[in-house]
N, C-alpha and C positions, 0 to 999 in steps of 0.2 A: 403408567407409574404409581405407585400408592404410596401415599404420606399421613402421618396423624396430623393434628390440628395441633395440639402442644409440639408436636416433632416443629412443625414449619414455626412454632412463635418461639422458638429458641434462634432461630437466626431474625424474627420478621418481630418488632415492635411494633404492637397495631394493635386499635378497640375496638376492629370490624368486626361485626359478627359473621357465624361462619354462612347464612345467606348471602352474603354481603362479598364474604370471599370467592364462594363457589363462584358467583355473578359476573366477578372482576376475572376470576380465572378464566372464562370461556370467552371475557370481552378482548383478552390479548392474546384469544388462541390457543391458549391451554386447555381442552375443551372438557368438561367435566364429564366424564361417564357416569360415575355414580358418590354419592355420599351414605355410608355407612354407618349412624349412629345409633351406638350398642343403648347410649342412655334414654333416648325413645322408646326401645324396646322395652326398657327394663323403668320405664316411667311406673311411678306406682307402689311399685318393692321398696318395702323400709325395711330395717332391721329391728327385729322385734328378742322380747327376753319371756320365757316361759316360766310363766310364776309358778303355774301346777302341771303338771300332767298324771292325771289317775286312767284308772284301770275302764275301759267305755262297759255300762253295765252289761249291753246285749252283745260284746263280741272281744273274740278272745285276742285279737291281734291290731285291734285299735282305740288309740287313748283318747281321753278326753282333755284340752291343753288349753289353759287359760294364759291366754298373750298380749303380753303389757307391750302397744306399739308406740308408745309414744307420748298418744292422747287425752294421756289421764285416765279412760273409762277402758277396764281387762277387754276381750273378745274372747269369746267360748270358741275352738277350733276342734274339732274333730280330725285325728292325725292317724294315720297307719303305719310311717314310720318308725322301725324297731328302733332308731337310737333316739326319738323323743325322749324327752327327761326333764324333770324340775330344774329349769338353775341356768338351763345353757339357752343360747341366743344364736339365732336363725332367722331368718329371710322368711315376712308374711306379706302376702297381697292379699287385698280387700277384694271384698265381689265387685267384678265391675271392672278387673282387672284380664288385660289377653293375658293370655300363660304360652309363649311362645314356643317350648317345646311340645306342649300337646295340642298346638294350636286350636285352643277355646278360650271361651271369657267366661272367666269365673263368676258364679252364683251362688248366691246364699243355699241353704239346703237341709234336709234332717238327713241324717245319715243313722240308718239303724236305731229310728226312736231318740235321735239326739241333735238336736238344731248345731247349726256348723255352719259362721260367717267369717271366711277366708280362708287360709290356706296357710301352711307350712311347707318352704317349698326345699327340694333338691336342685343339686345343679344340672339333671336332665333338662327338667322342666322351668329351669330357665336360658336353657338352650347353651347352654359355659360347657359342660364336657357329659359323657356316656353313661356320669353314675348316676346310676336312680335309686342307692340300695340305700338307702338314707338322705333326709332332710341336712340344708349349709349347718352344721356347725362351726363357728366363726370366733374371733377370739376373741376373751373376756372382756377386753380394754374398746371392743364394736360400741358406737354409742347408737342406744335404743332411738327409734325413733330419724334417724339420718338416712337419708335416701339413700340404697345398697348398692345402686351403680356408682356414686359420685364415694365412696368410702371407700368400695372395691377400685377406685380407678380406671371403670368400665365406659366414660363419661369422656372419654377420646373418638371421637368421631373420625373416621378414615376418611379421603379425599381418594377417589381415584381419577385420574386423567389418561386421554387418549393421546401419547406424547408420537409427534407426525416427526419421521425420520430425519428431518433436518433442524433439529432443536436439541442438539446432545445439550446443550447448556441448561436445558432444564429436565434432565436424566440426574439433577440430585438436589435436592431440598433447598440448598443454600440457592442453588441458580432458581429456583420458585418463589424466594423471598426476594431476589434480586429484582425479579419482575413484575412482582408485586409493589416492591417499595416504589419502583421506575411509574406505575400506575397511579401512584398517591395510596397506598391502602399503608402506611406507615412507612420504619426507616431497618433498616439493614443493623441486625444486631450480632453477626457476624463475627467474632474474636479472631486478628490476625492469628496464625499459627506461629508459635515462640520456638525458634531452635532450638536441641536439646542438646546441651556438653556433654562426649564421651568421657566415658576415664579412662579410656583404653584403646590401644587401633585396634582396629579391627581383621582378625586371625584371619577371615573368610576371604578368599581374592573372588575376582572375576574379571572374565575376558570375553569382548566382542567378537567372536570370530568369525565375521563379518567380512567380504570383499566389498572394495571401496562403492561396486555396483550396487551392492545389497543394503549399504550401509544405510539405508534409508528404512529397512523394517526395522530396525531397535537405534535407534541416535543414541539414547540414553539409559541407563538402569543406575538406581541409586539403592545401596543393601546395607545394611547393617545388623550386627549382633548386640543381642541382648540375653545376659546370662544370668541364670539362678531366676528364674521364672517359676511360678508355681500354676498352673494349667489349671482352670477348674472350672464351675458355671457361671455363666456372665451375673452382675448385675440384673435382678429383677427391673429396674426399670429398661433397660435395654432391651432382655428379652421380653418382655411385652410391646415393645416398640417392631419387634422384627418380626414377632406373630403377629399382629395386625397389620401390614405391610405383607403376609403369608408366607413368611420365612421361617422355619424352623430352628431355633439355639442350637447350636453344637458344644460350644464351650467357648470360655472368654478369647483365647488367642482369635477363633475364627469368626466368632460374635463382631470383634473388631475390627475384621475388614469388611462383613459384611458392612455393618455399620455406616464406616468410612464409604464404602461403596453408592449405597442411599444417599449421606447427609451431604458429600461434596461431591460424586459422582469419579471418584477416583478409587480405580480396583485398584486389591495389593492381593499378594501372597504371602502366605507367610513356611517358611519349611522349616522342621526338625533339625536343627546346627548338627548332631551328634547324629546320623541318617546320612548327611548329606556328605561323599567321599570324595578330596579332592578338592578341585577349581571349580567352580560353576564357567561353564562355557556357553555362551549365545550364540546357535551356529542355526543352519537349517539340517534338517531332520535325515537321515540319509535310508537309501530305501530299504524296506524291509525290519526295520525298524521298529517297536512297540512299545506301548506303551498304558500302565496300568492308573488310571484316572481313580479320581476321588467320587468317582459317581459307581466304582465296583468295575467298570467295562475297560476289556480292553480295543485298545484302538489302535488300528493299523495306520503310518506314516508313511509322508512318503518326501523327496526333494524340497517339495514347495511352499511346507513349513515351516514356521521355525520352534525349533525349543531353544531350553535352557535343560543343562548337560551337565553333570559330575562326569566322573571319572566311573563309572558300572554303565551310562548313558543318561537316556532323560529322564528327568524330575520332572517338568512341567512342559504344558503346553502353549505355551507364550499367550497370553492376554488371552486364555480362551479356561483353561482348566489345570490346577494342579497335578501330581501324581501322587498316587499313595503309597508307595513307596517313600518320603519325604514330610509325609502328611504329619502332622500336629497332631498328640493326642493327650492322655492326662498323665501319662511320664515324659512327657516333655522338660528340660531343664533349659536349655536352650534354642533361642530363635532366632534364624533369620527371617529378616523383613524387606522384601522386594520392591522396590516403584520404579517403574519402566515405563515409558514410550514404545508402544508396535505400531507400524505402520497399518492401517485402516482398511487396505482393499486387501491387505494378507489377512489381517482376522478374521474377512468376511469370507475372502475364498476357502483357510483354514476347517472354520466353524461349517459351511454348508458340505465339505465333503465329508466330515467327520458326524457331522448330524449332532454336534452338539452343541447347545442353547444355554448360554452362562449367562448372567449380572454381568460378567466383565466381559464376555463379547459383545453384548448389545450397545456396551460405551464407548469399547473399544474401534469396535468396523464403523462405529458414526463418528468418533473425533473429539478425546478427552483435551483437557488444557494445560497444554505442558508446562503453563507456567510453574505451577500444583506441583508438579513430578517430585522434586522434594521435598516440598513441603507435606506431601502427606503420608510420605517416612515419618519426618521430624513428629506428625500429630498423631500417627501410629503409634510409635514411639510412646508419646507423653501417654495416652490410654491405655499399653501394655504393661508399662511399668504403675500405671495407678490402680488398673487391675486385678494385676499378677505378678507385681514388683518385680526384681531385674537391676540389673546392672548395663546402663550402653554403651559401646563399643562408638568409636569417632562413625562419621558418614562418610561411606566411598562412592562417588561418583566415576560412573564411567561414561566415557563419551561425553558428547555434549548437548545441555537442553535446548532445542530451535528457539528460534527469539521470531516469530514471524511481526513482520512490520510489513502490513497491509494498509497504505496508505488511496481512499477514491477523494477523486474530485469528483464534486457532487454540487450540482448547478442546481440549486433552492429549487426552481421552476419547474422540476422533476417532481414534486409532491402533485403538485395542480392539473399536471398533462397525462398521469398514468392513473389519477383517483377521482380530476373533480375538486377536490379541496384545494378550497383557498385558505392557508396556516396561515399564521403570522411567523417571519423568521426566527424570532427569538424563541416563542413556542416550537417550532421543530427543533430545533439546535438544542433549545433545554431535553423535551424528550430523548433525542440522541445522547448526550450527554448524562442523564441521568441511569441509561441503561448502561455506560460503560462505555461509549465513543470518544473521544478526543478527538473534538471538533475545532480546526484551525480557520483562518480563510486565507485564498489566493486571489480574491477581488468579491465584491461587492453584492455579486448576485452567487458568489461560488464559492462551496469551502473545502476544506480538506481534511476529509475524516479519517480517524486511524481505528483499523478495526481492534477490537481486544481482543486474546488473545483464547478466549474460552466462547467463540463465535466464528468455527470453521463453516459455516455455514454463511457467512455475507461476501461476497464476492465481485458486486456492482452496484452500479446507481437504483439498482430497481428492486434490491435487498435492503435499502437502507429507506427507499419510498415504503416498503411493507415494515420497516419499524416503526417509522412515522404514524403508518395508519393504524397498527394497532395497536396505539398506545392514546389516538387521537380516536378511533374508537368507528368499525367498519357502518354501524347505524346512523352515521353523518354525511356516509355519500348516498347522495340523492339518484334516485336510480332515474336514467337519462332515455328515454325510445329511441332503435337503430334508426334512422334517416330508410324513407320507404323511397326506392331508389327507381322504381317506377311506378306509377300513378294506373287505379283501376285495381280489375281483380290477381292479385298474386299468382305464378304459376307456380303447378303442384312440386312440391319439394321431393315429393319420393318416389324413388326408384321404382325400375319395374320390376327387378326381383322383390322390393322392400316389399309392394302392392302387391303381389303374387305371393307373400311370405302370410299377408295378411290373410287374402282372399284364401291358400289353401286352408288354413286355421278353419273359418267360418265353412268352407266344405264338409270336411271330414267331418266336423263338431255335428253338423248339420243332417250324416249318415249315419247319426248313433253312438259314434266311435267319443271316448274320453281324453282330452290332453293331458300328456304323461311329459313331463322333465328332466331327464335322466344326464347322470354324467360321461361327459365328453370324452374322459378316460375309459378304458376295460383293460381289462389280463391280457396278457403276452395269448394264451389260449385262445379264448375267445376272438382276439383280431384279427391272428391268423386263421380259422375258422371261416372269417368274412371275409378276405380276401386282403388283408395288412400284417401287421407283424412284424414290418422291414422295420430295421436298424435308424433308420432316418428317423421315425416313428415312433422311437420310444424316448419317455421321459427318462431326463437327467436324475432327476430327485421325486420321483413320485411321493405321494402321500400318502398309500398303502401298496405291498406288494398285489392287487385285483385290482392296481387303479396304474399298472404300466405304464402302456401305451395309448397313441390317442387315438380315437374311436374311426376304423373306416367307411359304416354304416352306423346308422341309425336304428337296426335290429335288434343286435346284441341286448342294448339297455331295454328295449319292450318287451321281447323275448323273457327276458330276467324279470323284469316290473310283473308281466303278468303272471309270472310262476309262480310269483313270491305272493303273488294274491290267489292263486290256487294255493299253495300250503296254507293258506287261511282259512278256506273251504268257499272263495270265490271263486268255480274255474272257470267260471261265463264272461268272461275281460273282453273288451274289447279299445283298444287304446290307440292314439297317434300321437308325432310328436314332427314336430320342423324344424328343422335345425342345421349346426353343421356338419362334416363329417371330413373326415381329411385325407385324401389317399396318396401324399408325399409331402415335402419340407418345401416345396417353392412355392412361390405366392401365387402362381394361377390352379396349386392341389387344393387347397380350399373350397367346398363348395357347401351349394343349401340344398338339404336334402327333404325331401317328404316323406313319409313312412308311416306303417298303423300294420297292426296287429289283431288278428281275432281269435280265440282258442276257446274251446269245450263247444256250446251247443249259441257262442254269441253271434249270431246271422242277422244279414239286412233285413229288417222288416220291412213289413209291407211289400215284395217281392214278384206281385201280379201271378202271372201263370207258373208254378211249378208244383213240379210232382213228386216233390220229396216230403216227409214229416215234417210235423212243425216243429220237431225237438233234435235231427239230426245234426250230427256235426260240421262242424266249416269246412269249407273245403275251396278249391284252386279256383271254383267260380263266384265266391264271396270274395277274393281278393282280387280278382280281374274287375267286377263290378264296382267296387271299392277304388281302383287308381282310373279308371275312365269315367266315373264322374266326378272325380279331381280333375283332370284331362277337360273333358266338356269345361269345366266353372272357366279352367285358364283358358276357354277362346281358342283350346284345341283341336282340330275339325276330326270328327272322329274317320272323317273318309282316309286322311291322309297319317290313322296310324296302325302301322302293320306288327302285329301279331303273330311270332315266330315261333316254332313250340321249343321247348327248353331253355332253362337261365342257370343262373349262374350255380358254381357248386355246392352252395349251401340250401341251396332246396333243390324237391321233390325232381329228377329227372323226368319223369313222365306225367306232370302232377305241375308243370310251371309252363311262364312265356316269355318273352321279351319283349319289349313296346321301345318300337323302333317309327323313326321320322326320316326313310326312306333307308337304301341299303349299310350304311357308313353311322346315323346319326341314331344311338339307340341310349334312351332317354329314361329306361327302369325296367324291371322286374314282376312279377308278380306270381304267386302259388304257395305251395304247403310246404313248410320244410323236412326238409331232407332226416333222416329217420336216423342218421348216424350221426348229425348235427345237436338234435334233439339230447344223445344219451351222450355227448361229451360237454354239452352245455346242463346237465343231471335235470332234462325237459321233461313233461308229461305231454303229449300233445293230443287232437290234433291242434296246428297252428297255420294260420292263412295269414299270410302277410303279403306287401307289396313296396316297392322303393321305390321314389322318382326323384333324378336330378331335377330340381328347378331350374340349374344356371344352364341344362343341355337343352330347353328352349327354346325354340324361337324367339324371337319377339314379334306382336302384331304385325298385320302390314299397315301400313301408313296409308289413310285416307285420306282424301281431296279435303274432305267437310269435319267437321266433331258435332255436326249436327246426326240425330238419328234419324234413321232409316223410316218410312214411312210402317204403321202397322197393320201386320197381316193378319186379319181375322175374316176366314173365308165363313159367306152365308150357309156353305153348305155343309153336312155333316160329310167323316172321312168314313173309309170303307176299306172294313180291314181281311184279307185273304189268306191261307193259310198254306204254302204248300212243302211237303217231304217231295227231296229228294236224294234218290240212289245211288251212291258217290263212291270211288277206290276210297280205302283205307290212308291213302298217300293223300287224296286231298283235301285241302283245307276249309274245314266252313267257313273261315274270312271268307277265302277267295268263293266261294260260293257268294254267301255272304254279298259280296263288292260286284259280282255279275249282276245280281240280280236288284239292287240301286242302279245299276248303268242301263238298266234296261230300257227304263223310262222316266230320266229325272223329273220331270213335267208333273206326273202324275205320283209319283212314289216317293212321299215325305220321310218313309220312316221302312229299317227293316232289321231286323232280329232273330238270332237263334234260339227258340224254347226248348229244343229236346236234341238228344241225337242219340239213335236206338239202333244197338247190334244185338239181335235174337232169332225168335223166331219169326219167319217168314224171309228175311235178308240173308244173301247168298254170304258163302264163309268167306272174307276178306273183305267185304261193301261193308258201308252203313247208311242209315237213311238219318241225314237232318232235314229238319224240320222249321222252317224259318215261316214269321208269320208278316208280311207287307201291307202297310198303310197306306190306301192310295185316296186323295183330296181332289173332291169335282173342287172345277173351278167357276166355270161362269150355267154351269147347267146339272141336274142330277144324271149321273154313269147309268146307263142301261146297262141290262148283259151282255148286250153284242157289245158297248164299247171296254166290260171287262173281260169278256173272252179273249177280244184284238192285243189288252195290255196280258194275259196270262200266259195265251201263247209265246207274247214277245218275249218275256221273264223266262219259261219253258228253251224256247228257242236259243236263246244270250247263255245261260249256264250251261245250256248240253254243248256249245261251240267253247267256251271257254274253259271250260274246266272236263268234261266228258260228265257230267253227273245227270242223267236222264229222272221224268217224272215220276216217282211211284207211284203205281196206281193198283 
């Protein structure tokens, strides 16, 4: 909500400074987001007269100007504007002035051998327009030496407040002034609206064609005809105020409605009476009807929407936007002024369906003051007659203006109970009455408070406490610590999932991956590629066409982010994300997952024994290493993890794996992306990815004590032995690894696969799986005989469990 200081002072008689007003607004709950003060930006710029403008001796396109700035001493300025001439009035900026249009601070200098002490400015250099062809040429009566911003009436600060949805009364400058006056910052000076006497009966007719069930959709409709108007530009003062708050002046008739919308929070609409055919009817739209709005777009209507129609069809979308067919233009001579009441919920629903956001919708869907319905039409009539002339008809009111009579029994003790503030009863009553509430008594301790018609947000005792509190000041509420219910060290408050989420981020970052935060929404196509795309996960009102579905996986966003980096020349990207994924629309279908992508040659650094060259592309083993490193940090024992070949459809079938804890508990997958998925996403590989669902991981086993186990640091050096087993292609390397680990659990502390070989020396249909085994002696150094015994046991167990024999 934006407004200018001078506009506010039309309604508020106050001597308070701008800073005081801004501070008070924030204090009473109307938080100020920003203040734009053009006079501060244009300070130092003054009106000046060019005493003489002569040709520069050393440049054809420059003139040397002698300038009277009002100081008594002429100033020499070198100017390149083609319109610089003797006797003209323009805007002068002395050295040291910041030039907003150029973003520079002006200094003195010598231009082509002639000294220049300042500058004559164009509109673009002042940041007021795009005109840079010449310096400003002011009117002959402009006072020399006066600040330009003051003379041009650019010294009116614009205040922007962050209006919360529960304060429709503050969606008007009058309402803001009322709040400031209640807070002690002046008195409200808004004059009451005087009725306009009609010169003839209104020839236009209107009917509310709504059933008793639908009567709440349009309880009242006021209408008046004004004949003989002359529509043209609105006066400069109105245009200036509308531009200041970001509105484009259109014509006097339209500008009047926009002005009243912001000034009094009362949206109105004007019809060109000569374009309306027959009776105006307020009714539900019919299926298949359309209307071309004032935005120039065709909007499809349905039976949930309310329209104002004539004999041709819909002429206006009730409470949201008028129709182009009956809009006012420079040829309008007779105008119908409409001021109506609409149902807030229906307006919000219609606006969302049509995707239309207007100032009228903003106010109607939050609630307007019903008591100002007729007064709004009267004041609009007054302004139209002042600006456009014309003769008014009698005012027609169809329906009945509601008179809400909400009374709340309010114990004064509620203020202290809810806020801790112990305020005098008289002060609390005074605060409510200054805000427009009527206060009577039912007893010494309880008041009966009548809520004013402009406050639809006040419905109970707590709302009245809030009103008293915001005028008293939140800064008076003394912070009180919550009592500690249990003495000693408090118990941890983070859940297991929260702890795992934090640990997952630290672990993946330590693996050389950079954290990314991507959209929770993806396109329908990408959702389908990664197992989603169901109707249950489609957004009803997406913010963009390519963000239409909830993401079923973290991978689409990470892959797209990595590809965007590659498109900008950074191809070796390693990213991770820990966040929510959505498998359905039930409560249990929202999961937390951890995922990572590596692209190009962004391999894991320091991988130990590896036969590949340093700059080889990422592959399935990089993704597997990342996934296992994450699971290890989350205390998931490596021995309990099963790696099953193959994975989801978006992974390469021969270069992927599924991570399981038993045959039924799938916790994630890893691998290289399927070429078809890469093509569909417009990406160039290779990509190595993994994704683990953190919710699927079992909780750690409960321990009898929280004490840490004894630190095991053997005094003897470990021993490593390599084994190469010849196995059938169908035998999984993980099965061989498990057989090795189970051969001697007391001595074998680690085992890992470091090579799989298929080539010369290995029979067709067979493969060589090389495993390094780490043996840890405990009480004495192992002898060759000890190592031989363990080696034979490993060989025998592998042969028995997998059929693989030692390669010799």
